[in-house]
Each structure stands twice: as structure tokens, then as C-alpha cells.
N, C-alpha and C positions, 0 to 999 in steps of 0.2 A: 666157755671153754670146757671140754670134757677130756679127761685123760685116764689112763689105765684102770683096770679093775672090773670091766664089764663081762665077767664070767659068772653065770648063776646056775642054780639047781634048786629043785624042790626037795626039801628036807624030809627025812623019814618021820613017821609019827613016833612019839607025841610032839616032836618039835614043830610039825606042820601047824599045830594049833597056835603057835606063837607068831605065825606069819600072816599079816593082813592080806585081804583079798587082792589079787593081781600082782603080788610081790614075789620075788625070787631071792633065795639065799645066796650070799657071796661070802667067801672067806677073805677076799681082799677088802681094802678100804678105798673105793673109787674116789677120785678127785674131780670135783666139778667147781668151776668158778667163771666169773664173767670176763676176766682179763688176767694180766700178770699178777703174780703174788706181790703185794706191797712189802716194801722193806720198812720195818718198824724199829726205831731206836728205843730201847727200853728206858733210856735216860730221859726221853721226851714223851714217853707213853703216859696217857692220862685216861682215866675212866670217869665219865661225868654223868650225873643225873640232871635232867632238865625238865621243867614244866613249860612246855612250849619253847620259847626262846630264852627263858629265864634259867640260868644255872642254879641248881640247888646245892650240890656238893660235888667234890672231885677228889680222886685219889691218884697219887703217883703209883708206879709199879711196886715199889717197896712197901708203900702203905697198903696197897690192895693185897699183896701177898701176905701181909700180917693179919688180915681179917680171918675170922673163923673159917676153917676148911671143912668141907663135906665131900665124901666119896659117894659115887653112884655107879652101879653096874646094871646093865640091861641091854635091850635091843634098840636099834635105830633103823629108820625106814626112810628111803629117799623117794621123792616123787617120780624119779626115773625108773622106779620099780625094783631097785635092789634093797635088800635088808641085810643087816649084819647083826648077828647075835652076840651077846655077852661082851659088849664093849665096857670099858672101865674108865671113868672120868673122875677128876677131882677139881674142886673149885669153891667158889663162894656162892651160896644160895641167894636167890632174890630176897628172901626174908632177912638174911644176915646183912645184905647190902643196905636194905631199908633201915634195919636196926642200927647199923654203924652210922648211917646218915642222921639218925634220930628223927625219922619222919614216917608217916604212913603214906601209902600211894595216894597222890592227890587226885587222880582220875582213874577210870576203869580200863583205860587203854594206853598203849605206848607203842613207839617205834624203836626197834633196835637199830643202831647206827654203826656202820663199819668204817674202818680207815680207808676202804676203797670206795666210799660214798654209797655203799649198798645199804638199803633199809628194808625192814620187814616188820609187819604189824603183829602184835601178840596181845591178847587180852591179859590184863593184870591177873585175873583169876587163874590163868594157865601158867603163871610163874610162881604165884604165892603157894604157901602150904607145902613147900619142898618140891614143887613140880618143875622148877627151872633154876639154873645156875649160870654164872659166868665161869666157865671151865678154863683152867690154865695148865692142866696135865691130862694126858691120855696114856693109859697102860703104864702108869708110874713114871712117865717121862714128860718133859716139856712138850706141849703140842707142837708138832712140826709146822713150819709156815704154810705149807700147801694144804694143811688141814685146819687152818685158821688161827695158828699160834701167832703171837703169844697168848691170846685169849679169844674165846668164842662163846657165844651164847649156846646153851644146851637146853632144848625143850623136847625131850625124847619122845613124848607121846604125840607130837605133831610131826608131819613130814619135815625132813631135815633142812629144807630151805628156810624154815623158821629159826633154825639154830645158826644165826648169823656169824660168819667168820670175821676175824680181825676186829672184834667189837670194840668200840671206843666209848659207848655210852647208851643210855636209855632215855628217850624223850617222851614224857607223858603227854598225851593228847586228849582233847576234850571229846573227840569222837573216834571211831574206829577208822583210821586213815590207811589207805592202801600204801604198801611199800613197793619196791622195785618190781618184783614178779607179780604182785597182785594187780598192779597197774597194767600189766601185760597179759592178763587173762588167767592167772593162777587164782585158786580159791582164797577167799579172805581168811578162812580158818585152817583148813588143811589136816583133817583127821584121817589118818591112813586106814583106820578100820571102817570108815564110811566112804573111802576112795574119793575124798574131796580134793582132787587134783586141780580142777579147772572151774571157772565160774559156771555155776549151774549144776555142778555135781552134787 
């Protein structure tokens, strides 16, 4: 499902240097999703780390919101070729999630899992070291449901389909397993600066 926001332009220099090849700048925040926005009850919300099918630890919404908070500001890039500059997010970094769980990443790969049954693969190295977070706020406010609230993964250096909406957990995998879009021809990694949109790019 694709809705509003597909108006783009080429930015003036020096901003053009911030734009990956093939991308166009938008002032909107386009909404893209597979189906209806899920209705998520915060009283029943859980965020769970798993190694395969084995649960490692889990947080309620209140417990997750009490974890250390980090703010990140920067640009995001969608595989559908829009980019948005100077976005502002707040959430819990992957590093702080692991620290709160008292574990190290048990494998080199994981799948982010959403409440809409969406999955996407991300190497652990692309979340660690402050590269990724589970965001619960955008522009100082709770993330709207159509943008993935109450919580979404944020991996801003990869195409935005990797930043799974309505995230409910991370499942560590022994190998790099394809998620929803990767099984349907999207690139396994998704670097916007290398235009890794589809298999073979």
C-alpha cells in the first residue's frame, strides 16, 4: 500500500551531496505499507529478543520506555527513491537493548519482526555501535501509527524498508535469512549509496 507524499525535487548544492544516487528529496514523509495499520494495545505490547525460537528476554511498554534513551537526527532514504533530510528520532539503541538484557549478540544476523508479521533481515554489525535503534518518538512526539508507532526499527544508513514498522522483536538467526521483501526480490543488504535495491544490484 502506498499513500501520500510522492512529490520530489533535486536539492541545491551542497545538499545534493547528501542525496544517494537515484534519489529525490521530499519535504513530506510518504507512507508505505503492506496492508492496514495494525491496532496495537500498549497494555499488551511486548518487545522480545529471541535466538531462533528461544526467547531470551522481553519488555513491556513501560519497561522498554524506562531503558536509556538516545536521540538521532539525520537523513533517511526509501527504496522507492524518495529521501527526507533532517529527520529526528528518539529511542533505545541496539547496544542499550543488549546491555539491558545482559547479553551479547549470539549470532551475526537477525530478523526484525513486526506486529503485522513483516520481517526484514539486518546484520548485527549494522545495528551495533550506535548504528541502529528501536525508535518510539519522531520529531519529539510519539511515532504516529501510520509511520510505525508505537515502535519501529531505525537503521538509517540502509534503505528504509529495513527500518521495520510496528516492531515487536528481534530474532537472532544462524545465517542471513531473507525477510518479506528480500524473498520477493529486494536486495539482502540495501545500501542506498550503492543503489542496492534489488537482487543483483
